[in-house]
C-alpha positions as CSV (number, residue, x, y, z in Angstrom):
1,M,0.7,-47.2,-19.1
2,T,-2.6,-46.2,-17.5
3,D,-4.2,-49.0,-15.1
4,R,-7.5,-47.6,-15.5
5,L,-9.9,-45.8,-17.5
6,D,-9.8,-41.9,-16.4
7,M,-12.7,-39.7,-17.9
8,R,-11.4,-36.8,-16.7
9,R,-8.0,-37.1,-18.2
10,L,-10.3,-38.3,-21.3
11,L,-12.2,-35.0,-21.3
12,S,-9.3,-33.1,-20.3
13,P,-9.3,-31.0,-23.9
14,V,-12.1,-29.4,-22.9
15,G,-12.2,-30.2,-19.3
16,A,-14.6,-32.1,-16.9
17,E,-16.5,-28.6,-15.4
18,R,-16.8,-27.2,-19.3
19,F,-17.9,-30.8,-20.5
20,F,-21.0,-31.0,-18.0
21,A,-21.6,-27.3,-18.7
22,E,-21.3,-26.7,-22.4
23,H,-22.1,-30.4,-23.7
24,W,-23.4,-33.0,-21.4
25,Q,-26.9,-34.1,-23.2
26,T,-27.2,-30.6,-25.2
27,R,-23.9,-30.7,-27.6
28,M,-21.8,-33.2,-29.5
29,A,-17.9,-33.3,-28.1
30,L,-14.9,-34.8,-30.2
31,L,-11.7,-35.5,-28.3
32,P,-8.2,-36.7,-29.0
33,L,-6.9,-39.8,-26.5
34,A,-3.8,-40.2,-25.5
35,A,-1.7,-43.1,-26.7
36,D,-1.6,-44.9,-23.4
37,D,-5.3,-44.3,-22.5
38,L,-5.9,-45.8,-26.2
39,A,-3.4,-48.8,-25.9
40,F,-5.1,-49.0,-22.3
41,I,-8.6,-49.7,-23.9
42,R,-7.4,-52.0,-26.6
43,K,-5.6,-54.3,-24.0
44,T,-8.8,-54.1,-22.0
45,I,-10.8,-55.2,-24.7
46,G,-8.8,-57.5,-26.0
47,P,-8.6,-59.5,-29.5
48,L,-10.8,-58.2,-32.2
49,D,-12.3,-61.5,-32.7
50,P,-15.9,-61.9,-33.9
51,A,-16.3,-65.4,-32.5
52,R,-14.9,-64.8,-29.6
53,L,-16.9,-61.2,-28.8
54,A,-20.3,-62.8,-29.8
55,G,-19.6,-65.7,-27.1
56,A,-19.0,-62.8,-24.7
57,A,-22.0,-60.2,-25.5
58,R,-24.5,-60.6,-23.0
59,E,-27.4,-59.1,-24.8
60,G,-26.0,-61.0,-27.9
61,A,-24.8,-60.1,-31.0
62,Q,-26.5,-58.9,-34.5
63,A,-25.2,-58.8,-37.8
64,W,-26.8,-55.8,-40.2
65,L,-26.8,-56.4,-43.9
66,A,-28.5,-53.9,-46.5
67,N,-27.5,-53.4,-50.4
68,D,-28.9,-52.9,-53.4
69,F,-30.9,-56.4,-53.3
70,V,-31.7,-56.8,-49.5
71,A,-33.4,-54.1,-47.5
72,H,-32.0,-53.3,-44.1
73,S,-32.0,-57.0,-42.4
74,V,-31.1,-58.1,-38.9
75,F,-29.5,-61.3,-38.5
76,P,-28.4,-63.1,-35.3
77,V,-25.0,-63.9,-34.5
78,D,-23.2,-66.8,-32.8
79,P,-19.7,-67.6,-32.2
80,S,-20.3,-70.2,-35.0
81,N,-21.1,-68.0,-37.8
82,A,-19.5,-64.3,-36.7
83,A,-16.6,-64.6,-38.9
84,Q,-18.7,-65.6,-41.9
85,F,-21.2,-62.5,-41.5
86,R,-18.1,-60.4,-41.1
87,D,-16.1,-62.0,-44.5
88,I,-19.5,-61.1,-46.2
89,G,-19.7,-57.8,-45.5
90,T,-22.2,-57.0,-43.0
91,T,-21.8,-54.6,-39.9
92,L,-21.3,-56.4,-36.5
93,Y,-23.0,-55.2,-33.4
94,F,-22.1,-57.0,-30.0
95,V,-24.0,-55.7,-27.3
96,N,-23.2,-55.7,-23.8
97,V,-19.8,-57.2,-23.9
98,P,-18.4,-56.9,-19.6
99,L,-15.8,-54.9,-19.7
100,P,-15.8,-53.1,-16.3
101,A,-12.6,-51.8,-16.0
102,L,-14.1,-49.1,-18.6
103,T,-17.7,-49.3,-17.7
104,D,-17.4,-48.7,-14.0
105,S,-15.1,-46.1,-14.3
106,L,-17.4,-44.1,-16.6
107,A,-20.4,-44.9,-14.4
108,D,-18.5,-43.8,-11.2
109,F,-17.7,-40.6,-12.9
110,L,-20.9,-39.7,-13.9
111,G,-22.2,-40.4,-10.6
112,A,-24.6,-43.3,-12.2
113,P,-25.7,-46.9,-11.1
114,R,-22.9,-48.8,-13.1
115,R,-25.8,-51.4,-14.1
116,K,-26.7,-48.7,-16.5
117,V,-23.8,-48.2,-18.3
118,I,-22.5,-50.9,-20.9
119,A,-20.0,-51.8,-23.3
120,S,-20.5,-52.5,-26.9
121,L,-18.2,-53.4,-29.8
122,F,-19.1,-52.3,-33.6
123,F,-17.4,-53.8,-36.8
124,T,-18.4,-51.9,-39.8
125,P,-16.8,-53.3,-43.3
126,A,-15.8,-50.9,-46.0
127,G,-19.1,-49.7,-47.5
128,G,-21.2,-50.4,-44.4
129,G,-22.7,-47.3,-41.7
130,A,-25.9,-46.5,-40.1
131,V,-28.7,-44.6,-41.3
132,P,-30.0,-41.3,-39.9
133,H,-31.2,-42.4,-36.6
134,F,-31.0,-41.0,-32.5
135,D,-30.6,-43.1,-29.4
136,R,-32.5,-43.0,-26.1
137,N,-28.6,-43.4,-24.6
138,E,-25.8,-41.1,-24.1
139,N,-22.9,-42.7,-25.8
140,F,-19.5,-42.4,-26.0
141,T,-17.6,-43.9,-29.0
142,I,-14.1,-44.8,-29.4
143,Q,-12.3,-45.5,-32.6
144,L,-10.4,-48.3,-32.4
145,T,-9.2,-49.3,-35.8
146,G,-9.7,-47.8,-39.4
147,A,-12.1,-44.9,-40.0
148,K,-15.4,-43.9,-39.8
149,R,-17.2,-41.0,-41.1
150,W,-20.0,-39.6,-39.0
151,Q,-22.7,-36.8,-39.5
152,V,-24.0,-35.6,-36.2
153,G,-26.8,-33.3,-35.4
154,E,-25.3,-30.2,-33.8
155,T,-27.7,-30.5,-30.8
156,P,-30.4,-32.6,-30.0
157,M,-33.5,-33.1,-32.1
158,V,-35.4,-34.2,-29.4
159,P,-33.7,-33.3,-26.2
160,A,-33.6,-36.1,-23.5
161,A,-35.4,-38.3,-25.8
162,P,-37.3,-41.2,-23.9
163,D,-36.8,-43.6,-27.2
164,S,-35.0,-44.1,-30.0
165,Y,-36.2,-43.6,-33.4
166,T,-34.6,-44.2,-37.2
167,L,-35.7,-41.1,-39.3
168,G,-38.5,-42.3,-41.5
169,S,-39.7,-44.8,-39.9
170,S,-43.6,-45.4,-38.9
171,V,-42.8,-47.0,-35.9
172,I,-42.8,-44.3,-33.0
173,T,-43.2,-45.1,-29.5
174,P,-46.2,-43.2,-27.3
175,A,-43.6,-41.6,-25.2
176,L,-41.8,-40.1,-28.1
177,A,-44.7,-39.5,-30.7
178,P,-45.8,-36.1,-29.3
179,L,-42.2,-34.7,-29.2
180,L,-41.5,-36.0,-32.5
181,A,-44.5,-34.3,-34.0
182,E,-42.6,-31.1,-32.9
183,A,-39.1,-31.6,-33.5
184,R,-37.1,-30.0,-36.2
185,R,-33.7,-31.7,-37.4
186,P,-31.0,-29.4,-36.5
187,P,-28.0,-28.8,-38.9
188,E,-25.1,-31.5,-39.0
189,R,-21.7,-31.5,-38.5
190,T,-19.0,-33.9,-40.5
191,V,-17.0,-35.8,-38.0
192,D,-14.1,-38.0,-39.5
193,L,-13.2,-41.0,-36.6
194,K,-9.8,-42.4,-36.5
195,P,-7.9,-44.2,-33.8
196,G,-7.7,-42.5,-30.8
197,T,-10.6,-40.3,-30.9
198,L,-13.6,-39.7,-28.7
199,L,-17.1,-39.0,-29.8
200,Y,-20.0,-37.9,-27.4
201,V,-23.2,-38.0,-28.7
202,P,-26.0,-37.1,-26.6
203,R,-29.1,-39.1,-26.8
204,G,-32.0,-37.4,-29.3
205,T,-29.2,-36.3,-31.5
206,V,-29.4,-37.5,-35.2
207,H,-26.5,-39.3,-36.9
208,H,-25.5,-41.7,-39.2
209,T,-22.1,-43.2,-40.0
210,G,-20.2,-45.0,-43.0
211,A,-17.0,-46.4,-43.2
212,G,-14.6,-46.2,-46.5
213,E,-12.5,-49.0,-44.8
214,P,-12.9,-52.2,-42.6
215,S,-13.8,-50.1,-38.7
216,W,-13.8,-51.4,-35.2
217,S,-15.3,-48.8,-32.5
218,L,-16.0,-49.3,-28.7
219,N,-19.4,-47.6,-27.7
220,L,-19.9,-47.0,-23.8
221,S,-23.4,-46.1,-23.6
222,Y,-25.3,-44.7,-20.4
223,S,-29.2,-46.1,-20.3
224,P,-31.2,-43.6,-19.2
225,S,-31.9,-43.2,-15.5
226,M,-34.1,-40.1,-15.7
227,W,-34.8,-37.9,-12.6
228,L,-38.6,-38.9,-13.3
229,D,-37.9,-42.4,-12.5
230,L,-35.6,-41.8,-9.6
231,L,-38.5,-40.1,-8.0
232,C,-41.4,-42.1,-9.2
233,V,-40.0,-45.2,-7.8
234,G,-38.7,-44.0,-4.5
235,L,-42.1,-42.4,-3.9
236,R,-44.4,-45.6,-4.9
237,E,-41.9,-47.8,-2.4
238,R,-42.3,-45.4,0.1
239,L,-46.1,-44.3,-0.1
240,I,-47.5,-47.7,-0.9
241,A,-46.8,-48.8,2.7
242,S,-49.3,-46.0,3.9
243,P,-53.0,-47.3,3.9
244,R,-53.6,-43.4,3.4
245,W,-51.9,-43.4,0.3
246,R,-53.5,-46.8,-1.1
247,G,-57.0,-45.3,-0.9
248,M,-59.2,-44.7,-3.5
249,V,-59.7,-41.7,-5.3
250,T,-62.8,-40.3,-3.8
251,G,-64.4,-36.7,-4.7
252,A,-61.7,-35.7,-6.8
253,M,-64.0,-35.0,-9.9
254,V,-66.0,-32.1,-9.3
255,G,-69.2,-32.1,-11.3
256,P,-73.1,-31.7,-10.6
257,G,-73.2,-35.5,-9.9
258,C,-70.8,-35.6,-7.5
259,D,-72.3,-36.1,-3.8
260,P,-71.2,-33.4,-1.3
261,A,-70.0,-36.0,1.3
262,A,-68.0,-37.4,-1.4
263,R,-66.4,-34.1,-1.9
264,D,-65.6,-34.1,1.6
265,A,-63.9,-37.6,1.7
266,N,-61.4,-36.1,-0.9
267,R,-58.0,-36.5,0.8
268,L,-55.7,-35.0,-1.9
269,P,-54.8,-32.0,-0.2
270,E,-53.8,-33.4,3.1
271,L,-51.7,-35.9,1.0
272,L,-50.3,-33.1,-0.6
273,A,-49.2,-31.4,2.5
274,E,-47.5,-34.7,3.4
275,L,-45.7,-35.2,0.5
276,R,-44.2,-31.4,0.3
277,A,-43.2,-32.0,4.0
278,L,-41.7,-35.4,2.6
279,L,-39.8,-34.0,-0.1
280,D,-38.4,-30.8,2.1
281,D,-36.6,-33.7,4.7
282,P,-33.3,-34.0,3.4
283,E,-33.1,-37.3,5.0
284,Q,-36.2,-38.7,3.6
285,A,-35.2,-37.5,0.2
286,E,-32.1,-39.6,0.1
287,M,-34.0,-42.1,1.3
288,L,-36.2,-41.9,-1.7
289,T,-33.2,-41.7,-3.9
290,R,-31.6,-44.9,-2.5
291,S,-34.7,-46.7,-3.0
292,F,-34.1,-46.5,-6.8
293,L,-30.5,-46.7,-7.3
294,D,-30.0,-49.5,-4.9
295,R,-32.7,-51.5,-7.3
296,P,-31.0,-54.1,-9.3
297,D,-33.3,-53.1,-12.4
298,A,-32.8,-49.5,-11.9
């Protein structure tokens, strides 16, 4: 019996090197788990009891209900009503259940901030599932009990999607709107998950699910820490201390009304030279990285 989640072993059917080269952020991966790995995961999670999980979920629990008479609706769940929602056939979503033995191992394997990887549990009743959508997270799903059928895009519809989206919805974030306008939905692959299978789905990949029998699954989710965020946070913390960088933009909008003296006050060329020198210094670049990674909310 293993005593820790070993991602390299979990990915051994394709190999960690091949996973990062061919799948990470670009293409789904379906992998079988060894029996002792599944047993360790199940033991770490503990009893699949809705009331217990509802009480443990740091970001709350939800019940999803949709049928011929009720449009898709989301209800808050707590320990007192979790079992009732399960019994009437809703999908239950327990968000951010503290399972550091699983989440820390995945974060360390990815070289990512531990606080950005969370574990959530899904209970899907017979006939339940999720409508076509894509997520803003990198997702590793492990089937625990029952079976679930997934339809998964061969590649992301929006590579490195900055936000989630439910297909057909009129609610589109400003960051996603221009990317979605140019996106095309790729062909999909049918994947049947049974206990002991792991499915990796990159963010921005359309997927939808259905269960023919009651199903429990674990989702290990890495919420984006984008290179863009890392650079912007580190640079802002470093440069805000400089009176030169805090200076007011002057003379940058060159036009007939801009006074020559104002153009002479344009400090952008020298600031860009300073920035290039900063980024070319390995020690300074490392300090910028740490400014982001050490933030509790990063």
